[in-house]
C-alpha positions in Angstrom: -18.4 -7.8 10.9 -20.5 -9.8 8.5 -19.2 -12.1 5.7 -20.8 -11.1 2.4 -21.9 -13.4 -0.4 -18.4 -13.2 -2.0 -16.7 -14.3 1.3 -15.4 -10.7 2.0 -15.4 -8.8 5.3 -14.9 -5.1 5.8 -12.3 -4.2 8.4 -13.6 -1.3 10.4 -12.1 2.1 9.8 -10.8 2.5 13.3 -8.9 -0.8 13.1 -7.5 0.0 9.7 -6.3 3.4 11.0 -4.8 1.9 14.2 -2.8 -0.7 12.2 -1.9 1.5 9.3 -3.8 -0.5 6.7 -4.5 1.3 3.4 -6.4 0.4 0.2 -4.2 -1.9 -1.8 -2.3 -3.4 1.2 -2.1 -7.1 1.1 -3.1 -9.2 4.1 -3.3 -13.0 4.7 -5.8 -14.9 6.8 -4.0 -17.5 8.9 -5.5 -20.3 11.0 -4.2 -20.4 14.6 -5.8 -23.2 16.5 -9.6 -22.6 16.3 -9.2 -18.9 15.3 -8.5 -16.9 12.2 -6.1 -14.0 12.2 -5.7 -11.3 9.6 -2.1 -10.4 9.2 -0.2 -8.0 7.0 1.6 -9.7 4.2 5.3 -9.3 4.9 6.3 -8.9 1.3 3.6 -6.3 0.7 4.9 -3.0 -0.7 4.3 0.2 1.2 1.7 2.7 -0.1 4.7 4.9 -1.2 6.4 2.0 -2.9 3.2 1.2 -4.8 2.9 4.9 -5.9 6.5 4.9 -7.0 6.1 1.7 -9.0 3.0 3.1 -10.8 4.9 6.3 -11.7 8.2 4.4 -12.8 8.9 4.9 -16.5 6.2 7.6 -17.0 8.5 10.7 -17.1 8.3 12.8 -20.3 11.4 14.9 -19.9 15.0 14.4 -21.1 16.4 16.4 -18.1 18.9 14.8 -15.9 18.3 14.4 -12.2 20.9 17.1 -11.4 19.1 19.5 -13.8 15.7 18.9 -12.2 17.2 19.3 -8.7 18.8 22.6 -9.9 15.3 23.8 -10.9 13.8 22.8 -7.6 16.6 24.5 -5.7 16.2 27.6 -7.9 19.8 27.5 -9.2 
């Protein structure tokens, strides 16, 4: 990896896949002795959690949850 002019590095795809890192995930760089480690931020929301947060409050229906579930279950 090479540090760019903005101080950024790209984590190789195979490493992102191995550790389940996705766009938007938050990581920290921590110093341990003479080394730097990239670690997933513990308080970071999951990808599903971020998606749910983006969608929260955007519904345009006045149906109740039970009514929507009835439609989905074809009742």
